[in-house]
C-alpha positions as CSV (number, residue, x, y, z in Angstrom):
1,M,-9.4,24.4,-15.6
2,L,-6.2,23.6,-13.8
3,T,-4.1,20.8,-15.0
4,V,-2.6,18.0,-13.0
5,N,0.9,19.5,-13.3
6,Q,-0.2,22.7,-11.5
7,F,-0.5,20.8,-8.2
8,K,3.0,20.4,-6.9
9,P,4.0,18.9,-3.5
10,I,4.1,21.6,-0.9
11,Q,7.6,22.3,0.4
12,L,7.7,24.1,3.7
13,T,10.8,24.7,5.9
14,A,10.9,24.4,9.6
15,M,11.5,28.1,9.9
16,E,8.1,28.7,8.3
17,T,6.2,26.2,10.3
18,P,5.8,26.4,14.1
19,L,4.6,23.3,15.9
20,I,0.9,24.1,15.5
21,D,1.3,24.6,11.7
22,R,3.1,21.3,11.4
23,Q,-0.1,19.6,12.4
24,Y,-2.1,21.6,9.9
25,P,0.5,23.0,7.5
26,I,-2.1,24.1,4.9
27,G,-4.6,25.2,7.4
28,K,-8.0,23.6,8.1
29,P,-10.5,23.0,5.4
30,E,-13.3,25.6,4.7
31,L,-16.4,23.8,3.5
32,P,-18.6,25.6,1.0
33,T,-22.1,26.6,2.1
34,Q,-23.3,26.8,-1.5
35,P,-23.0,24.3,-4.4
36,L,-19.7,24.5,-6.1
37,T,-19.5,25.7,-9.7
38,P,-18.5,23.2,-12.4
39,A,-15.1,25.0,-12.6
40,E,-14.5,24.7,-8.9
41,R,-15.5,21.0,-8.9
42,A,-13.1,20.4,-11.8
43,D,-10.2,22.0,-9.8
44,Y,-10.9,19.8,-6.8
45,I,-11.2,16.7,-9.0
46,E,-7.9,17.4,-10.7
47,Q,-6.3,17.7,-7.3
48,L,-7.6,14.2,-6.4
49,A,-6.4,12.9,-9.8
50,A,-2.9,14.3,-9.2
51,L,-2.5,13.0,-5.6
52,P,-1.3,9.4,-6.2
53,A,1.6,10.6,-8.4
54,Q,2.4,13.4,-6.0
55,L,2.5,11.1,-3.0
56,T,4.7,8.7,-4.9
57,A,7.1,11.5,-5.7
58,A,7.1,12.6,-2.1
59,A,7.8,9.1,-0.9
60,R,10.6,8.7,-3.4
61,Q,12.1,12.0,-2.3
62,A,11.9,11.1,1.4
63,G,13.5,7.6,0.8
64,G,13.1,4.6,3.1
65,A,14.8,6.1,6.2
66,G,13.0,9.4,5.7
67,L,9.6,7.7,5.7
68,E,10.3,6.3,9.1
69,Q,10.6,9.9,10.5
70,S,7.7,11.9,11.7
71,Y,6.6,15.3,10.4
72,R,6.1,16.6,13.9
73,P,6.7,15.4,17.5
74,G,4.1,12.8,18.4
75,G,2.9,12.6,14.8
76,W,2.8,9.6,12.5
77,S,5.8,8.5,10.4
78,G,5.8,9.2,6.7
79,R,5.1,5.5,6.2
80,Q,2.0,5.7,8.4
81,V,0.8,8.8,6.6
82,I,0.9,7.1,3.3
83,H,-0.9,4.0,4.6
84,H,-3.5,6.3,6.3
85,V,-4.2,8.1,3.1
86,A,-4.9,4.8,1.3
87,D,-7.2,3.6,4.2
88,V,-9.1,6.9,4.4
89,H,-9.5,7.5,0.7
90,L,-10.9,4.0,0.3
91,N,-13.5,5.0,2.9
92,F,-14.1,8.3,1.1
93,Y,-14.8,6.6,-2.2
94,L,-17.2,4.2,-0.5
95,R,-19.0,7.2,1.1
96,Y,-19.6,8.6,-2.3
97,R,-21.0,5.3,-3.6
98,L,-23.3,5.1,-0.5
99,A,-24.6,8.6,-0.9
100,L,-25.3,8.0,-4.6
101,T,-27.3,4.8,-4.0
102,E,-29.0,5.5,-0.6
103,D,-30.9,8.4,0.9
104,N,-28.6,10.3,3.3
105,P,-26.8,7.2,4.6
106,T,-25.1,7.2,8.0
107,I,-21.4,6.5,7.2
108,R,-19.2,4.4,9.5
109,A,-16.7,6.3,11.5
110,F,-13.5,4.6,12.6
111,D,-10.5,5.2,14.8
112,M,-7.7,6.4,12.5
113,N,-5.0,6.0,15.2
114,A,-6.0,2.4,15.8
115,W,-5.9,1.7,12.1
116,A,-2.5,3.3,11.9
117,A,-1.2,1.0,14.6
118,L,-2.4,-2.2,12.9
119,P,0.5,-4.6,12.0
120,D,0.1,-4.4,8.2
121,N,1.3,-0.8,8.4
122,D,4.7,-2.1,9.5
123,A,4.7,-5.2,7.3
124,V,3.6,-3.8,3.9
125,P,5.8,-1.5,1.9
126,V,4.4,2.0,1.1
127,T,4.5,1.0,-2.6
128,V,1.5,-1.2,-2.0
129,S,-0.6,1.7,-0.6
130,L,0.6,3.9,-3.4
131,A,-0.5,1.4,-6.0
132,L,-3.8,1.1,-4.2
133,L,-4.3,4.9,-4.3
134,E,-3.4,5.0,-8.0
135,A,-6.1,2.4,-8.9
136,L,-8.6,3.8,-6.4
137,H,-8.3,7.4,-7.6
138,S,-8.7,6.2,-11.2
139,R,-12.1,4.8,-10.3
140,W,-13.1,7.6,-7.9
141,V,-12.1,10.4,-10.3
142,T,-14.0,8.7,-13.2
143,L,-17.1,8.5,-11.0
144,L,-16.7,12.2,-10.0
145,W,-16.4,13.4,-13.6
146,H,-19.7,11.7,-14.4
147,L,-21.9,13.1,-11.6
148,T,-24.8,15.4,-12.4
149,E,-25.6,18.7,-10.7
150,T,-28.3,16.9,-8.7
151,E,-26.0,14.1,-7.7
152,W,-23.5,16.6,-6.3
153,Q,-26.1,17.7,-3.8
154,R,-26.8,14.2,-2.5
155,T,-25.8,13.7,1.2
156,F,-24.4,11.4,3.8
157,Y,-24.5,11.8,7.6
158,H,-21.2,11.6,9.6
159,P,-22.1,10.5,13.2
160,L,-18.7,11.5,14.7
161,Y,-19.2,15.1,13.7
162,D,-23.0,15.1,13.9
163,R,-23.1,16.6,10.5
164,T,-24.6,16.0,7.1
165,Y,-22.3,16.6,4.1
166,T,-23.2,17.2,0.5
167,L,-21.0,15.5,-2.1
168,D,-19.7,19.0,-3.0
169,Q,-18.6,19.6,0.6
170,A,-17.1,16.1,0.7
171,L,-15.1,16.9,-2.4
172,V,-13.6,20.0,-0.8
173,Q,-12.9,18.1,2.4
174,Y,-11.3,15.1,0.7
175,S,-9.2,17.1,-1.7
176,W,-7.9,19.1,1.3
177,H,-7.2,15.8,3.1
178,G,-4.8,14.7,0.3
179,R,-3.0,18.0,0.2
180,H,-2.8,18.2,4.0
181,H,-0.9,14.9,4.1
182,L,1.2,15.7,1.1
183,A,2.3,18.7,3.0
184,H,3.2,16.5,6.0
185,L,5.4,14.4,3.7
186,G,7.2,17.6,2.7
187,L,8.1,18.2,6.3
188,L,9.8,14.9,6.9
189,G,13.3,15.2,8.2
190,E,13.0,18.8,9.3
191,E,13.5,19.8,12.9
192,G,10.2,20.5,14.6
């Protein structure tokens, strides 16, 4: 099993990242077609457990002025990225709870760009979203460690993508989501 310390923020330089890669600096997620093994699940859960501390370190490294910069032309600022991760991971956690208590529930999609433009994203310091992520991931990771093999195969339906996801697939997707935005924070301040 990998430990939390093995998941470090990804540092990329502008020379290594053309514009297209700045949008998806770690590539796009590849969802499994078969159930994950317990060891694979443990690796993804550890990644989720490590994320709040990694985001906090990346925010500290960027500093206040750095968080107002974008990781790519037309992209969100570092501040918006951190608030977005808190918003979305709260939804991800709720999707797990719905899938565990209902039969293949249809989850609620939302406009991420509209959420990023809401006034609290300018008014609230990133430390509030980082604290939210710390508490949320504590609950979420505890839930994940206690799921049975059968529970990992429970599903939810995502209407925006017209797709049914198992909780195994969601784990891969959501772990990727955290690492994806952590990589964005590593690009702050670099020329795009």
